[in-house]
C-alpha positions, 0 to 999 in steps of 0.5 A, spaced: 425 350 803 429 348 809 426 353 813 419 353 810 417 346 810 418 345 817 415 351 819 408 349 815 408 343 818 409 346 825 403 350 823 399 345 821 400 341 827 399 347 832 392 348 829 390 341 829 393 339 835 388 338 841 392 336 847 393 341 853 401 342 851 400 345 844 402 352 845 409 349 846 409 348 839 410 356 838 417 356 840 419 352 834 414 356 830 417 362 832 424 360 831 423 358 824 419 365 822 425 369 825 429 364 820 425 365 814 424 373 815 432 373 816 433 369 810 429 375 806 432 381 810 439 380 810 444 383 806 450 380 809 449 373 807 449 370 815 443 366 816 441 363 823 446 367 827 442 371 832 435 369 831 435 364 837 437 371 842 430 374 839 427 367 841 429 367 849 424 372 851 418 369 848 420 362 851 421 365 857 413 367 857 411 361 853 414 355 857 412 357 864 405 358 862 405 351 859 408 348 865 403 352 870 397 349 865 400 342 866 401 343 873 394 345 874 391 339 870 396 334 873 393 336 880 386 336 878 386 330 874 391 325 877 391 327 884 384 329 884 386 336 888 381 342 887 385 348 889 378 352 890 376 346 895 382 347 898 381 354 899 374 353 901 377 348 907 382 353 909 377 359 909 372 354 914 378 353 918 380 360 919 373 362 921 373 356 926 379 359 929 376 366 929 370 363 933 374 360 938 378 366 939 372 370 940 369 365 945 375 365 949 376 372 949 368 372 952 370 367 957 376 371 959 372 378 960 366 374 964 371 371 969 374 378 970 367 381 971 365 376 976 372 377 980 370 384 980 
């Protein structure tokens, strides 16, 4: 019961949560699931010994993903930074640079042709 009750409460919280960070709740849910599975499948009687090692690879995927989502939302909602708008402005700037370079190259060719 020590494993089952928190596991069920976390599942309820996960499925009813409306916040952006609710995927991080998967970490303790998976840990409790490993512990519950370990209590039923162990022959040695040792419980809660190595489950955390199985949880590390899962945490290495979930935590950076949730942090990336947080950064995107924080930048957009708090700072008003829209990455697509920044990309569009950078593309416009690069296009202006190319046009200016092309204009200078044409002027240089014209001056060279006038000299000869």
